[in-house]
C-alpha positions, 0 to 999 in steps of 0.5 A, spaced: 447 298 557 446 291 556 453 286 558 454 280 553 459 276 556 464 273 551 462 266 550 468 262 553 474 259 548 475 253 551 473 247 548 468 243 553 471 236 555 470 231 560 474 230 567 476 224 563 478 226 557 482 232 560 486 227 566 486 222 559 491 228 556 495 230 562 496 222 563 499 222 556 502 228 555 506 226 561 508 219 558 511 223 551 515 227 556 519 221 559 520 218 552 522 225 549 528 226 555 530 218 555 530 218 548 533 224 548 530 229 543 528 236 544 522 240 544 525 242 537 526 236 535 519 233 537 515 239 532 520 237 526 518 230 526 511 231 527 510 237 521 515 232 517 508 227 518 502 231 517 
């Protein structure tokens, strides 16, 4: 019986891209806190712009 591994489901990105994503995500979280926005507010606003 041959076992075939399941393909990875993660996108291959560089360490720089991963660090930039985490950094920018933290900035967005801080801005949301300072503006008094909840995650639901941000999701609603995002869905209106698409």
